PyMOL Python script that loads the backbone (N, CA, C, O; Angstrom):
from pymol import cmd

cmd.read_pdbstr("""\
ATOM      1  N   UNK A   1       0.813  -1.199   0.000  1.00  0.00           N
ATOM      2  CA  UNK A   1       0.000   0.000   0.000  1.00  0.00           C
ATOM      3  C   UNK A   1       0.858   1.266   0.000  1.00  0.00           C
ATOM      4  O   UNK A   1       0.406   2.327  -0.431  1.00  0.00           O
ATOM      5  N   UNK A   2       2.093   1.151   0.483  1.00  0.00           N
ATOM      6  CA  UNK A   2       2.949   2.326   0.573  1.00  0.00           C
ATOM      7  C   UNK A   2       3.323   2.890  -0.794  1.00  0.00           C
ATOM      8  O   UNK A   2       3.412   4.108  -0.953  1.00  0.00           O
ATOM      9  N   UNK A   3       3.542   2.030  -1.774  1.00  0.00           N
ATOM     10  CA  UNK A   3       4.007   2.469  -3.080  1.00  0.00           C
ATOM     11  C   UNK A   3       2.902   2.579  -4.115  1.00  0.00           C
ATOM     12  O   UNK A   3       3.183   2.768  -5.299  1.00  0.00           O
ATOM     13  N   UNK A   4       1.665   2.465  -3.696  1.00  0.00           N
ATOM     14  CA  UNK A   4       0.551   2.518  -4.650  1.00  0.00           C
ATOM     15  C   UNK A   4       0.562   3.827  -5.432  1.00  0.00           C
ATOM     16  O   UNK A   4       0.334   3.839  -6.642  1.00  0.00           O
ATOM     17  N   UNK A   5       0.823   4.909  -4.746  1.00  0.00           N
ATOM     18  CA  UNK A   5       0.819   6.227  -5.383  1.00  0.00           C
ATOM     19  C   UNK A   5       1.845   6.301  -6.502  1.00  0.00           C
ATOM     20  O   UNK A   5       1.575   6.885  -7.551  1.00  0.00           O
ATOM     21  N   UNK A   6       3.004   5.723  -6.294  1.00  0.00           N
ATOM     22  CA  UNK A   6       4.088   5.822  -7.268  1.00  0.00           C
ATOM     23  C   UNK A   6       4.078   4.719  -8.316  1.00  0.00           C
ATOM     24  O   UNK A   6       4.615   4.902  -9.409  1.00  0.00           O
ATOM     25  N   UNK A   7       3.484   3.597  -8.004  1.00  0.00           N
ATOM     26  CA  UNK A   7       3.549   2.465  -8.925  1.00  0.00           C
ATOM     27  C   UNK A   7       2.288   2.252  -9.749  1.00  0.00           C
ATOM     28  O   UNK A   7       2.385   1.907 -10.927  1.00  0.00           O
ATOM     29  N   UNK A   8       1.115   2.445  -9.171  1.00  0.00           N
ATOM     30  CA  UNK A   8      -0.107   2.045  -9.859  1.00  0.00           C
ATOM     31  C   UNK A   8      -1.085   3.181 -10.168  1.00  0.00           C
ATOM     32  O   UNK A   8      -1.934   3.034 -11.046  1.00  0.00           O
ATOM     33  N   UNK A   9      -0.980   4.294  -9.470  1.00  0.00           N
ATOM     34  CA  UNK A   9      -1.930   5.382  -9.687  1.00  0.00           C
ATOM     35  C   UNK A   9      -1.611   6.100 -10.999  1.00  0.00           C
ATOM     36  O   UNK A   9      -0.450   6.196 -11.396  1.00  0.00           O
ATOM     37  N   UNK A  10      -2.645   6.598 -11.662  1.00  0.00           N
ATOM     38  CA  UNK A  10      -2.445   7.372 -12.881  1.00  0.00           C
ATOM     39  C   UNK A  10      -1.601   8.601 -12.570  1.00  0.00           C
ATOM     40  O   UNK A  10      -1.684   9.170 -11.481  1.00  0.00           O
ATOM     41  N   UNK A  11      -0.791   8.997 -13.541  1.00  0.00           N
ATOM     42  CA  UNK A  11       0.127  10.116 -13.330  1.00  0.00           C
ATOM     43  C   UNK A  11      -0.606  11.416 -12.998  1.00  0.00           C
ATOM     44  O   UNK A  11      -0.205  12.094 -12.052  1.00  0.00           O
ATOM     45  N   UNK A  12      -1.663  11.800 -13.727  1.00  0.00           N
ATOM     46  CA  UNK A  12      -2.342  13.055 -13.358  1.00  0.00           C
ATOM     47  C   UNK A  12      -2.926  13.032 -11.942  1.00  0.00           C
ATOM     48  O   UNK A  12      -2.865  14.038 -11.235  1.00  0.00           O
ATOM     49  N   UNK A  13      -3.483  11.911 -11.530  1.00  0.00           N
ATOM     50  CA  UNK A  13      -4.042  11.813 -10.179  1.00  0.00           C
ATOM     51  C   UNK A  13      -2.937  11.880  -9.131  1.00  0.00           C
ATOM     52  O   UNK A  13      -3.081  12.563  -8.116  1.00  0.00           O
ATOM     53  N   UNK A  14      -1.849  11.182  -9.370  1.00  0.00           N
ATOM     54  CA  UNK A  14      -0.732  11.206  -8.426  1.00  0.00           C
ATOM     55  C   UNK A  14      -0.125  12.599  -8.347  1.00  0.00           C
ATOM     56  O   UNK A  14       0.232  13.071  -7.268  1.00  0.00           O
ATOM     57  N   UNK A  15      -0.013  13.245  -9.485  1.00  0.00           N
ATOM     58  CA  UNK A  15       0.533  14.608  -9.520  1.00  0.00           C
ATOM     59  C   UNK A  15      -0.326  15.555  -8.702  1.00  0.00           C
ATOM     60  O   UNK A  15       0.192  16.343  -7.911  1.00  0.00           O
ATOM     61  N   UNK A  16      -1.641  15.480  -8.888  1.00  0.00           N
ATOM     62  CA  UNK A  16      -2.540  16.355  -8.145  1.00  0.00           C
ATOM     63  C   UNK A  16      -2.502  16.039  -6.653  1.00  0.00           C
ATOM     64  O   UNK A  16      -2.560  16.948  -5.825  1.00  0.00           O
ATOM     65  N   UNK A  17      -2.406  14.781  -6.313  1.00  0.00           N
ATOM     66  CA  UNK A  17      -2.371  14.392  -4.907  1.00  0.00           C
ATOM     67  C   UNK A  17      -1.117  14.913  -4.218  1.00  0.00           C
ATOM     68  O   UNK A  17      -1.151  15.267  -3.040  1.00  0.00           O
ATOM     69  N   UNK A  18      -0.014  14.959  -4.953  1.00  0.00           N
ATOM     70  CA  UNK A  18       1.234  15.453  -4.375  1.00  0.00           C
ATOM     71  C   UNK A  18       1.371  16.965  -4.479  1.00  0.00           C
ATOM     72  O   UNK A  18       1.953  17.593  -3.594  1.00  0.00           O
ATOM     73  N   UNK A  19       0.845  17.560  -5.544  1.00  0.00           N
ATOM     74  CA  UNK A  19       1.042  18.988  -5.780  1.00  0.00           C
ATOM     75  C   UNK A  19       0.046  19.864  -5.027  1.00  0.00           C
ATOM     76  O   UNK A  19       0.367  20.999  -4.674  1.00  0.00           O
ATOM     77  N   UNK A  20      -1.137  19.361  -4.780  1.00  0.00           N
ATOM     78  CA  UNK A  20      -2.168  20.181  -4.149  1.00  0.00           C
ATOM     79  C   UNK A  20      -1.758  20.722  -2.776  1.00  0.00           C
ATOM     80  O   UNK A  20      -1.961  21.911  -2.531  1.00  0.00           O
ATOM     81  N   UNK A  21      -1.201  19.931  -1.880  1.00  0.00           N
ATOM     82  CA  UNK A  21      -0.774  20.497  -0.593  1.00  0.00           C
ATOM     83  C   UNK A  21       0.313  21.566  -0.726  1.00  0.00           C
ATOM     84  O   UNK A  21       0.339  22.532   0.036  1.00  0.00           O
ATOM     85  N   UNK A  22       1.194  21.387  -1.686  1.00  0.00           N
ATOM     86  CA  UNK A  22       2.260  22.365  -1.895  1.00  0.00           C
ATOM     87  C   UNK A  22       1.671  23.681  -2.382  1.00  0.00           C
ATOM     88  O   UNK A  22       2.046  24.748  -1.897  1.00  0.00           O
ATOM     89  N   UNK A  23       0.758  23.611  -3.330  1.00  0.00           N
ATOM     90  CA  UNK A  23       0.136  24.817  -3.868  1.00  0.00           C
ATOM     91  C   UNK A  23      -0.676  25.527  -2.790  1.00  0.00           C
ATOM     92  O   UNK A  23      -0.624  26.752  -2.685  1.00  0.00           O
ATOM     93  N   UNK A  24      -1.412  24.784  -2.003  1.00  0.00           N
ATOM     94  CA  UNK A  24      -2.193  25.408  -0.933  1.00  0.00           C
ATOM     95  C   UNK A  24      -1.300  26.082   0.103  1.00  0.00           C
ATOM     96  O   UNK A  24      -1.631  27.167   0.582  1.00  0.00           O
ATOM     97  N   UNK A  25      -0.197  25.476   0.451  1.00  0.00           N
ATOM     98  CA  UNK A  25       0.699  26.099   1.419  1.00  0.00           C
ATOM     99  C   UNK A  25       1.342  27.357   0.849  1.00  0.00           C
ATOM    100  O   UNK A  25       1.581  28.314   1.585  1.00  0.00           O
ATOM    101  N   UNK A  26       1.624  27.368  -0.441  1.00  0.00           N
ATOM    102  CA  UNK A  26       2.178  28.566  -1.064  1.00  0.00           C
ATOM    103  C   UNK A  26       1.152  29.695  -1.081  1.00  0.00           C
ATOM    104  O   UNK A  26       1.511  30.856  -0.889  1.00  0.00           O
ATOM    105  N   UNK A  27      -0.120  29.369  -1.307  1.00  0.00           N
ATOM    106  CA  UNK A  27      -1.172  30.381  -1.291  1.00  0.00           C
ATOM    107  C   UNK A  27      -1.336  30.966   0.111  1.00  0.00           C
ATOM    108  O   UNK A  27      -1.488  32.177   0.270  1.00  0.00           O
ATOM    109  N   UNK A  28      -1.306  30.112   1.114  1.00  0.00           N
ATOM    110  CA  UNK A  28      -1.411  30.584   2.499  1.00  0.00           C
ATOM    111  C   UNK A  28      -0.247  31.501   2.832  1.00  0.00           C
ATOM    112  O   UNK A  28      -0.439  32.538   3.467  1.00  0.00           O
ATOM    113  N   UNK A  29       0.946  31.136   2.418  1.00  0.00           N
ATOM    114  CA  UNK A  29       2.127  31.958   2.667  1.00  0.00           C
ATOM    115  C   UNK A  29       2.020  33.305   1.956  1.00  0.00           C
ATOM    116  O   UNK A  29       2.389  34.335   2.521  1.00  0.00           O
ATOM    117  N   UNK A  30       1.525  33.305   0.736  1.00  0.00           N
ATOM    118  CA  UNK A  30       1.355  34.540  -0.013  1.00  0.00           C
ATOM    119  C   UNK A  30       0.348  35.457   0.664  1.00  0.00           C
ATOM    120  O   UNK A  30       0.588  36.657   0.796  1.00  0.00           O
ATOM    121  N   UNK A  31      -0.772  34.900   1.092  1.00  0.00           N
ATOM    122  CA  UNK A  31      -1.790  35.706   1.777  1.00  0.00           C
ATOM    123  C   UNK A  31      -1.227  36.269   3.078  1.00  0.00           C
ATOM    124  O   UNK A  31      -1.474  37.429   3.408  1.00  0.00           O
ATOM    125  N   UNK A  32      -0.471  35.455   3.820  1.00  0.00           N
ATOM    126  CA  UNK A  32       0.138  35.920   5.056  1.00  0.00           C
ATOM    127  C   UNK A  32       1.071  37.100   4.789  1.00  0.00           C
ATOM    128  O   UNK A  32       1.035  38.095   5.512  1.00  0.00           O
ATOM    129  N   UNK A  33       1.898  36.993   3.762  1.00  0.00           N
ATOM    130  CA  UNK A  33       2.830  38.079   3.441  1.00  0.00           C
ATOM    131  C   UNK A  33       2.095  39.341   3.010  1.00  0.00           C
ATOM    132  O   UNK A  33       2.515  40.447   3.350  1.00  0.00           O
ATOM    133  N   UNK A  34       1.007  39.189   2.269  1.00  0.00           N
ATOM    134  CA  UNK A  34       0.240  40.366   1.844  1.00  0.00           C
ATOM    135  C   UNK A  34      -0.421  41.057   3.032  1.00  0.00           C
ATOM    136  O   UNK A  34      -0.404  42.285   3.120  1.00  0.00           O
ATOM    137  N   UNK A  35      -0.997  40.288   3.938  1.00  0.00           N
ATOM    138  CA  UNK A  35      -1.634  40.865   5.116  1.00  0.00           C
ATOM    139  C   UNK A  35      -0.592  41.512   6.017  1.00  0.00           C
ATOM    140  O   UNK A  35      -0.826  42.589   6.566  1.00  0.00           O
ATOM    141  N   UNK A  36       0.552  40.866   6.171  1.00  0.00           N
ATOM    142  CA  UNK A  36       1.637  41.412   6.968  1.00  0.00           C
ATOM    143  C   UNK A  36       2.104  42.748   6.393  1.00  0.00           C
ATOM    144  O   UNK A  36       2.298  43.711   7.135  1.00  0.00           O
ATOM    145  N   UNK A  37       2.282  42.806   5.084  1.00  0.00           N
ATOM    146  CA  UNK A  37       2.687  44.051   4.426  1.00  0.00           C
ATOM    147  C   UNK A  37       1.636  45.132   4.591  1.00  0.00           C
ATOM    148  O   UNK A  37       1.976  46.299   4.788  1.00  0.00           O
ATOM    149  N   UNK A  38       0.370  44.766   4.514  1.00  0.00           N
ATOM    150  CA  UNK A  38      -0.712  45.743   4.685  1.00  0.00           C
ATOM    151  C   UNK A  38      -0.655  46.379   6.075  1.00  0.00           C
ATOM    152  O   UNK A  38      -0.717  47.601   6.205  1.00  0.00           O
ATOM    153  N   UNK A  39      -0.538  45.551   7.104  1.00  0.00           N
ATOM    154  CA  UNK A  39      -0.528  46.100   8.456  1.00  0.00           C
ATOM    155  C   UNK A  39       0.737  46.905   8.740  1.00  0.00           C
ATOM    156  O   UNK A  39       0.696  47.875   9.496  1.00  0.00           O
ATOM    157  N   UNK A  40       1.845  46.517   8.148  1.00  0.00           N
ATOM    158  CA  UNK A  40       3.059  47.315   8.304  1.00  0.00           C
ATOM    159  C   UNK A  40       2.921  48.633   7.551  1.00  0.00           C
ATOM    160  O   UNK A  40       3.433  49.658   8.001  1.00  0.00           O
ATOM    161  N   UNK A  41       2.235  48.619   6.412  1.00  0.00           N
ATOM    162  CA  UNK A  41       2.034  49.852   5.649  1.00  0.00           C
ATOM    163  C   UNK A  41       1.159  50.837   6.407  1.00  0.00           C
ATOM    164  O   UNK A  41       1.268  52.045   6.198  1.00  0.00           O
ATOM    165  N   UNK A  42       0.293  50.343   7.283  1.00  0.00           N
ATOM    166  CA  UNK A  42      -0.552  51.242   8.074  1.00  0.00           C
ATOM    167  C   UNK A  42       0.266  52.109   9.023  1.00  0.00           C
ATOM    168  O   UNK A  42      -0.223  53.144   9.477  1.00  0.00           O
ATOM    169  N   UNK A  43       1.495  51.716   9.334  1.00  0.00           N
ATOM    170  CA  UNK A  43       2.343  52.533  10.212  1.00  0.00           C
ATOM    171  C   UNK A  43       2.795  53.802   9.517  1.00  0.00           C
ATOM    172  O   UNK A  43       3.114  54.789  10.181  1.00  0.00           O
ATOM    173  N   UNK A  44       2.827  53.795   8.192  1.00  0.00           N
ATOM    174  CA  UNK A  44       3.241  54.972   7.436  1.00  0.00           C
ATOM    175  C   UNK A  44       4.747  55.082   7.254  1.00  0.00           C
ATOM    176  O   UNK A  44       5.224  56.072   6.699  1.00  0.00           O
ATOM    177  N   UNK A  45       5.503  54.098   7.706  1.00  0.00           N
ATOM    178  CA  UNK A  45       6.964  54.127   7.563  1.00  0.00           C
ATOM    179  C   UNK A  45       7.344  53.323   6.322  1.00  0.00           C
ATOM    180  O   UNK A  45       7.195  52.101   6.281  1.00  0.00           O
ATOM    181  N   UNK A  46       7.835  54.032   5.320  1.00  0.00           N
ATOM    182  CA  UNK A  46       8.146  53.384   4.046  1.00  0.00           C
ATOM    183  C   UNK A  46       9.304  52.396   4.152  1.00  0.00           C
ATOM    184  O   UNK A  46       9.349  51.403   3.426  1.00  0.00           O
ATOM    185  N   UNK A  47      10.239  52.672   5.057  1.00  0.00           N
ATOM    186  CA  UNK A  47      11.387  51.779   5.201  1.00  0.00           C
ATOM    187  C   UNK A  47      10.964  50.397   5.699  1.00  0.00           C
ATOM    188  O   UNK A  47      11.552  49.390   5.306  1.00  0.00           O
ATOM    189  N   UNK A  48       9.951  50.346   6.559  1.00  0.00           N
ATOM    190  CA  UNK A  48       9.469  49.054   7.048  1.00  0.00           C
ATOM    191  C   UNK A  48       8.845  48.233   5.922  1.00  0.00           C
ATOM    192  O   UNK A  48       9.073  47.028   5.821  1.00  0.00           O
ATOM    193  N   UNK A  49       8.064  48.891   5.085  1.00  0.00           N
ATOM    194  CA  UNK A  49       7.441  48.192   3.948  1.00  0.00           C
ATOM    195  C   UNK A  49       8.513  47.706   2.975  1.00  0.00           C
ATOM    196  O   UNK A  49       8.423  46.597   2.449  1.00  0.00           O
ATOM    197  N   UNK A  50       9.524  48.534   2.739  1.00  0.00           N
ATOM    198  CA  UNK A  50      10.613  48.136   1.853  1.00  0.00           C
ATOM    199  C   UNK A  50      11.361  46.943   2.433  1.00  0.00           C
ATOM    200  O   UNK A  50      11.732  46.024   1.702  1.00  0.00           O
ATOM    201  N   UNK A  51      11.583  46.954   3.745  1.00  0.00           N
ATOM    202  CA  UNK A  51      12.270  45.842   4.392  1.00  0.00           C
ATOM    203  C   UNK A  51      11.494  44.543   4.269  1.00  0.00           C
ATOM    204  O   UNK A  51      12.075  43.495   3.989  1.00  0.00           O
ATOM    205  N   UNK A  52      10.189  44.605   4.477  1.00  0.00           N
ATOM    206  CA  UNK A  52       9.358  43.402   4.351  1.00  0.00           C
ATOM    207  C   UNK A  52       9.357  42.913   2.910  1.00  0.00           C
ATOM    208  O   UNK A  52       9.414  41.708   2.663  1.00  0.00           O
ATOM    209  N   UNK A  53       9.292  43.839   1.958  1.00  0.00           N
ATOM    210  CA  UNK A  53       9.271  43.449   0.546  1.00  0.00           C
ATOM    211  C   UNK A  53      10.582  42.808   0.118  1.00  0.00           C
ATOM    212  O   UNK A  53      10.591  41.934  -0.748  1.00  0.00           O
ATOM    213  N   UNK A  54      11.683  43.233   0.712  1.00  0.00           N
ATOM    214  CA  UNK A  54      12.976  42.654   0.349  1.00  0.00           C
ATOM    215  C   UNK A  54      13.221  41.316   1.038  1.00  0.00           C
ATOM    216  O   UNK A  54      13.858  40.435   0.462  1.00  0.00           O
ATOM    217  N   UNK A  55      12.726  41.155   2.257  1.00  0.00           N
ATOM    218  CA  UNK A  55      13.007  39.948   3.028  1.00  0.00           C
ATOM    219  C   UNK A  55      11.991  38.827   2.751  1.00  0.00           C
ATOM    220  O   UNK A  55      12.296  37.655   2.971  1.00  0.00           O
ATOM    221  N   UNK A  56      10.808  39.171   2.280  1.00  0.00           N
ATOM    222  CA  UNK A  56       9.765  38.165   2.035  1.00  0.00           C
ATOM    223  C   UNK A  56      10.217  37.057   1.074  1.00  0.00           C
ATOM    224  O   UNK A  56       9.947  35.888   1.352  1.00  0.00           O
ATOM    225  N   UNK A  57      10.891  37.365  -0.040  1.00  0.00           N
ATOM    226  CA  UNK A  57      11.359  36.276  -0.915  1.00  0.00           C
ATOM    227  C   UNK A  57      12.388  35.367  -0.234  1.00  0.00           C
ATOM    228  O   UNK A  57      12.400  34.160  -0.471  1.00  0.00           O
ATOM    229  N   UNK A  58      13.243  35.939   0.603  1.00  0.00           N
ATOM    230  CA  UNK A  58      14.219  35.112   1.307  1.00  0.00           C
ATOM    231  C   UNK A  58      13.531  34.225   2.339  1.00  0.00           C
ATOM    232  O   UNK A  58      13.953  33.093   2.576  1.00  0.00           O
ATOM    233  N   UNK A  59      12.466  34.748   2.950  1.00  0.00           N
ATOM    234  CA  UNK A  59      11.699  33.981   3.925  1.00  0.00           C
ATOM    235  C   UNK A  59      11.004  32.805   3.245  1.00  0.00           C
ATOM    236  O   UNK A  59      10.902  31.717   3.812  1.00  0.00           O
ATOM    237  N   UNK A  60      10.535  33.033   2.042  1.00  0.00           N
ATOM    238  CA  UNK A  60       9.845  31.980   1.314  1.00  0.00           C
ATOM    239  C   UNK A  60      10.822  30.946   0.849  1.00  0.00           C
ATOM    240  O   UNK A  60      10.431  29.969   0.211  1.00  0.00           O
TER     241      UNK A  60
END
""", "prot")
cmd.dss("prot")
cmd.show_as("cartoon", "prot")
cmd.util.cbc("prot")
cmd.orient("prot")
């Protein structure tokens, strides 16, 4: 049963089963970064927003 996904499942189904969690986690991370940037932008300090924008790709 352990290797069913890799040995017997159709490739599109296996791909979706493996890729879907990755895509969902990337979407959650993107939304988190956007909300974080929004709340930092409310402070009115441009340097903080620039810092978040520069560090966000490294964090990801």
